[in-house]
C-alpha positions in Angstrom: 100.2 81.4 106.6 99.5 77.8 105.5 97.1 77.5 102.8 96.8 73.7 102.3 98.5 70.6 103.3 98.5 67.5 101.0 99.5 64.0 102.2 101.2 61.9 99.6 102.9 58.5 99.7 106.3 60.2 100.1 105.2 62.7 102.8 103.4 65.9 103.6 103.2 68.9 101.2 102.4 72.3 102.7 101.6 75.3 100.4 101.8 78.8 101.7 99.4 81.4 100.9 102.1 83.9 99.6 103.2 81.1 97.0 99.7 80.8 95.7 99.2 84.7 95.6 102.7 85.1 93.7 101.9 82.4 91.2 98.4 83.7 90.6 99.6 87.2 90.2 102.2 86.1 87.7 99.5 84.2 85.7 97.2 87.3 85.8 100.1 89.4 84.4 100.4 87.1 81.4 96.7 87.9 80.5 95.9 90.2 77.6 94.7 93.6 78.8 96.1 93.4 82.3 98.6 96.2 82.8 99.5 95.4 86.4 98.2 94.6 89.8 96.9 97.4 92.0 97.5 98.3 95.7 94.7 100.6 97.1 95.7 102.9 99.8 92.5 103.0 101.9 93.6 106.0 103.8 94.0 108.3 100.7 91.7 106.2 98.2 94.6 106.3 95.8 95.5 103.4 93.5 99.1 102.4 93.0 100.4 100.2 90.2 102.6 97.6 91.9 106.0 96.7 90.6 106.5 93.2 89.2 108.3 92.0 92.3 105.4 92.8 94.6 102.4 91.6 92.4 101.3 89.2 95.2 100.0 92.2 97.2 97.4 92.7 94.5 96.0 89.3 95.2 94.1 88.0 98.1 93.9 84.2 98.7 91.2 82.7 100.9 90.9 79.0 101.7 87.5 77.6 102.8 86.5 74.0 102.9 89.5 73.0 100.8 88.5 75.4 98.1 90.3 78.6 97.1 88.8 82.0 96.5 91.2 84.5 94.7 90.5 88.3 94.8 92.5 90.3 92.1 92.9 94.0 92.2 94.0 94.9 88.7 94.8 97.9 86.3 93.6 97.3 82.8 94.8 98.8 79.5 92.7 101.6 78.0 90.5 100.6 75.1 90.2 96.9 75.8 87.0 95.2 76.7 87.0 94.8 80.6 84.6 91.9 80.2 86.9 90.1 77.8 89.9 90.7 80.0 88.0 89.5 83.0 86.9 86.3 81.3 90.4 85.6 80.0 91.9 86.2 83.5 89.3 83.9 85.3 89.8 80.9 82.9 93.6 81.2 82.8 94.0 81.6 86.5 91.4 78.9 87.5 93.1 76.3 85.2 96.7 77.2 86.1 96.2 77.5 89.8 94.4 74.3 90.0 97.1 72.5 88.1 99.8 74.1 90.3 98.3 73.5 93.6 95.9 70.6 93.2 93.3 72.6 95.1 90.0 73.6 93.5 89.5 77.2 92.7 85.9 78.0 93.7 85.8 81.6 92.8 87.8 84.4 91.2 86.8 87.9 91.9 88.2 90.8 89.9 88.2 94.4 91.0 89.4 96.8 88.3 91.1 99.5 90.3 92.2 101.7 87.3 92.9 102.1 83.5 96.1 103.0 82.0 96.9 104.3 78.5 99.7 102.2 76.9 101.8 103.9 74.3 
């Protein structure tokens, strides 16, 4: 699915939704306190921690009026402040995705699906 098309002097650039989701997921994984992305099985209500090669399934990308809304389903590390993790994730993702795509990020929604104890 096409997210955005940008016209330049050299031609047209089209950015796919999966590319933005993959990039945003990798930026989120770099943030302190984020253990991984979550995939929720609505049928069972179970939360699964996604492997690193499928982190884009934990990110939903919505384009409206040439602005992005990103929804993250994450698992956080036990003992860290969820507010601090969320603030860090929002600022990092907003800055890096806007730099990467050239599209304004209007909103970043974070859904904490679980907590994991790290040894």
